[in-house]
C-alpha positions as CSV (number, residue, x, y, z in Angstrom):
1,M,-15.8,114.6,-22.4
2,P,-14.3,117.0,-25.1
3,I,-12.0,119.8,-24.2
4,E,-10.5,120.7,-27.5
5,L,-7.7,123.1,-28.5
6,L,-7.7,125.3,-31.6
7,N,-4.8,127.6,-32.5
8,T,-5.1,130.7,-34.5
9,S,-2.5,133.4,-35.3
10,G,-2.7,137.1,-35.9
11,I,-1.8,140.5,-34.4
12,F,-2.1,141.7,-30.8
13,A,-2.2,145.5,-30.9
14,L,-2.1,147.9,-27.9
15,D,-0.6,151.3,-27.0
16,G,0.6,151.8,-30.6
17,G,2.5,148.5,-30.8
18,E,1.8,145.4,-32.7
19,W,3.0,141.8,-32.0
20,S,2.5,138.6,-33.9
21,V,0.8,136.0,-31.6
22,T,-0.7,132.5,-31.6
23,N,-3.8,132.2,-29.5
24,N,-5.3,129.1,-27.8
25,I,-9.0,128.8,-28.4
26,W,-10.7,126.2,-26.1
27,L,-13.9,124.4,-27.1
28,V,-15.6,122.8,-24.1
29,G,-18.7,120.6,-24.2
30,D,-19.7,117.3,-25.8
31,D,-20.6,115.8,-29.1
32,T,-23.7,118.0,-29.5
33,E,-22.9,121.4,-28.0
34,V,-19.9,123.4,-26.9
35,V,-18.9,126.8,-25.6
36,V,-15.9,128.6,-27.0
37,I,-13.4,130.3,-24.7
38,D,-12.0,133.3,-26.6
39,A,-12.6,134.1,-30.2
40,A,-9.3,134.9,-31.8
41,H,-8.4,136.0,-35.3
42,D,-10.2,133.5,-37.6
43,F,-13.9,132.9,-37.0
44,S,-14.1,130.5,-39.9
45,A,-11.6,128.2,-38.3
46,I,-13.7,128.2,-35.1
47,V,-16.8,127.4,-37.1
48,D,-15.0,124.5,-38.8
49,A,-13.9,123.2,-35.4
50,L,-17.6,123.0,-34.2
51,Y,-18.2,120.1,-36.7
52,G,-21.9,121.0,-36.7
53,R,-22.3,121.2,-33.0
54,K,-24.4,123.9,-31.4
55,L,-22.3,126.8,-30.0
56,R,-24.0,127.8,-26.8
57,A,-21.8,130.8,-25.8
58,I,-18.7,132.7,-26.7
59,L,-16.8,133.3,-23.4
60,L,-14.1,136.0,-23.4
61,T,-11.4,135.9,-20.8
62,H,-10.7,139.6,-21.5
63,G,-11.0,142.3,-24.0
64,H,-7.6,142.5,-25.8
65,N,-8.1,142.5,-29.5
66,D,-6.4,139.2,-30.1
67,H,-9.0,137.4,-27.9
68,I,-12.1,139.2,-29.3
69,N,-11.4,140.0,-33.0
70,A,-13.4,137.0,-34.3
71,A,-16.2,137.4,-31.7
72,I,-18.7,139.4,-33.8
73,P,-18.4,137.4,-37.0
74,L,-18.6,134.2,-35.0
75,R,-21.8,135.4,-33.3
76,N,-23.2,136.4,-36.7
77,V,-22.8,132.9,-38.0
78,T,-23.8,130.9,-34.9
79,D,-26.2,133.2,-33.0
80,A,-24.2,132.4,-29.9
81,P,-24.2,135.1,-27.2
82,I,-21.0,136.9,-26.2
83,F,-20.0,137.2,-22.6
84,L,-17.4,139.8,-21.5
85,H,-16.6,141.3,-18.1
86,P,-17.8,145.0,-18.1
87,A,-14.5,146.3,-16.8
88,D,-13.0,145.5,-20.2
89,R,-15.6,147.3,-22.2
90,M,-13.2,150.1,-23.1
91,L,-10.9,147.5,-24.8
92,W,-13.9,145.9,-26.6
93,D,-14.9,149.3,-27.9
94,M,-11.4,149.8,-29.5
95,V,-12.2,146.7,-31.7
96,W,-16.0,146.7,-32.0
97,P,-17.2,150.3,-31.4
98,N,-20.5,149.7,-33.2
99,S,-21.4,146.4,-31.6
100,A,-21.8,145.2,-28.0
101,P,-21.4,142.0,-26.1
102,D,-24.6,140.3,-25.2
103,Y,-24.0,139.7,-21.5
104,D,-21.7,141.0,-18.7
105,S,-19.6,138.2,-17.2
106,L,-19.8,138.6,-13.4
107,P,-18.2,136.8,-10.5
108,N,-19.7,133.4,-9.6
109,D,-21.6,133.1,-13.0
110,K,-21.8,129.4,-13.9
111,I,-22.2,128.2,-17.5
112,C,-23.0,124.5,-18.1
113,T,-22.3,122.6,-21.3
114,G,-22.2,118.8,-21.6
115,V,-20.8,117.5,-18.3
116,H,-18.8,120.7,-17.8
117,R,-19.8,123.4,-15.3
118,L,-17.7,126.5,-15.7
119,E,-17.5,129.0,-12.9
120,L,-16.3,132.5,-13.7
121,L,-13.5,133.8,-11.5
122,H,-12.7,137.6,-11.9
123,T,-8.9,137.9,-12.0
124,P,-7.9,141.4,-12.8
125,G,-4.3,142.5,-13.5
126,H,-3.5,141.7,-17.1
127,S,-6.6,143.9,-17.8
128,P,-9.3,145.1,-15.4
129,G,-11.9,142.6,-16.6
130,C,-9.7,139.5,-16.9
131,C,-11.5,136.3,-16.0
132,C,-10.8,132.6,-15.7
133,F,-13.3,129.8,-16.1
134,Y,-13.0,126.9,-13.6
135,D,-14.4,123.5,-14.0
136,A,-14.1,121.9,-10.6
137,D,-15.5,118.5,-11.6
138,S,-12.9,118.1,-14.4
139,S,-10.1,119.8,-12.3
140,V,-9.4,122.3,-15.1
141,I,-9.1,126.1,-15.2
142,F,-9.0,128.1,-18.4
143,S,-6.8,131.0,-17.4
144,G,-6.7,133.2,-20.5
145,D,-3.8,135.6,-20.0
146,T,-3.9,135.6,-16.2
147,L,-1.6,132.7,-15.6
148,F,0.8,131.0,-18.1
149,C,3.2,128.1,-18.1
150,G,6.0,130.0,-16.5
151,G,4.3,132.7,-14.5
152,P,1.7,135.5,-14.7
153,G,0.4,137.2,-17.8
154,A,2.1,140.4,-19.1
155,T,1.7,143.7,-17.4
156,G,3.2,147.1,-18.1
157,R,0.8,148.2,-20.8
158,S,-2.4,150.3,-20.5
159,F,-4.9,149.1,-17.9
160,S,-2.6,146.4,-16.4
161,S,-1.0,146.0,-13.0
162,E,1.6,143.5,-11.9
163,T,0.6,143.8,-8.2
164,T,-3.0,143.3,-9.1
165,I,-2.4,140.2,-11.2
166,L,-0.3,138.6,-8.5
167,I,-2.9,139.2,-5.9
168,S,-5.6,137.8,-8.3
169,I,-3.6,134.6,-8.9
170,Y,-2.9,134.2,-5.2
171,E,-6.5,134.7,-4.1
172,K,-8.4,133.1,-6.9
173,I,-6.1,130.5,-8.5
174,L,-3.5,129.3,-6.0
175,S,-6.4,128.3,-3.7
176,L,-7.2,125.5,-6.2
177,P,-5.6,122.0,-5.8
178,D,-2.1,121.6,-7.1
179,S,-3.3,118.9,-9.6
180,T,-5.6,121.4,-11.3
181,I,-4.7,121.7,-15.0
182,V,-4.3,125.2,-16.3
183,H,-5.2,125.7,-19.9
184,T,-3.8,129.0,-21.0
185,G,-4.6,131.7,-23.6
186,H,-1.2,131.3,-25.3
187,G,1.4,128.5,-25.1
188,D,1.5,125.3,-23.2
189,S,-0.8,124.1,-20.5
190,T,0.5,123.7,-16.9
191,T,-0.7,122.9,-13.4
192,I,-1.3,124.9,-10.3
193,G,1.4,123.0,-8.5
194,A,3.9,123.7,-11.2
195,E,3.3,127.4,-10.9
196,R,2.8,127.8,-7.2
197,T,6.4,128.3,-6.0
198,R,7.2,130.7,-8.7
199,I,4.2,132.9,-8.0
200,L,4.8,132.9,-4.2
201,E,8.4,133.9,-4.8
202,M,7.4,136.8,-7.0
203,I,4.9,138.0,-4.4
204,Q,7.6,137.8,-1.7
205,S,10.3,139.5,-3.7
206,K,8.0,142.4,-4.5
207,K,6.8,142.7,-0.9
208,I,3.2,142.5,-1.9
209,A,0.9,142.4,1.1
210,I,-1.5,139.4,0.9
C-alpha cells in the first residue's frame, strides 16, 4: 500500500546560520487517507500530493524549522491535527510563536492509517524531541534526521548531542532487523543493515558506554 515521497526545498535556519536544503516528506496510507510525516516548506505541494485523500495527521519527526514551516498552513487547509514531541516545543515556538501543535507525540504512541501501523520511537540527539515512526508490518522506519544513508544526523548545533544520538540509534533503531528500510528526512533511503557497522564503529571510537 502507498508509501509516497514528496521533495520540497527551502532554508534550514538555526543559531544564526542558514542553509539551503531539500526535505523528504513521506505520505503513508492508502487510496482514501494518509498521514504526512514532516511538513516542509511548501504546504500547497503537500495538498496537491494528497490527490483528494483525507489527511488524518501531520506527524513531525522534530521541531527544526525546515520540518515544520508548512505545518500550520497545511493544518488550516486540511484540519489535520499536528503531532510534535514536547521536548522540541522551544524549536516550534521559534517558527510558530502564536500557534501550538495539537498533540504531544509520546513514546509508544501508535497511529494507524490504511494497513500501516506507525509506532513512535523517541530518539533524541539531533534535537531533544526527535522521533522516528516505525511500521513493523511493512518493515519500514521513517527516521527524520536521526539516521541517514551514511550515518547519524547532524549534531554540534543548539539542543543537539552526538553521544545522545548514537545511544538513541543503538537502543531504538539498531535493535530492528537488518532488512528494515530506513526512509530518511533528507537524501536517499537505506537499511538498518547498511548502517549498522558504521554506527557501531562510531560508538566504539568515541568510547560511549552502552
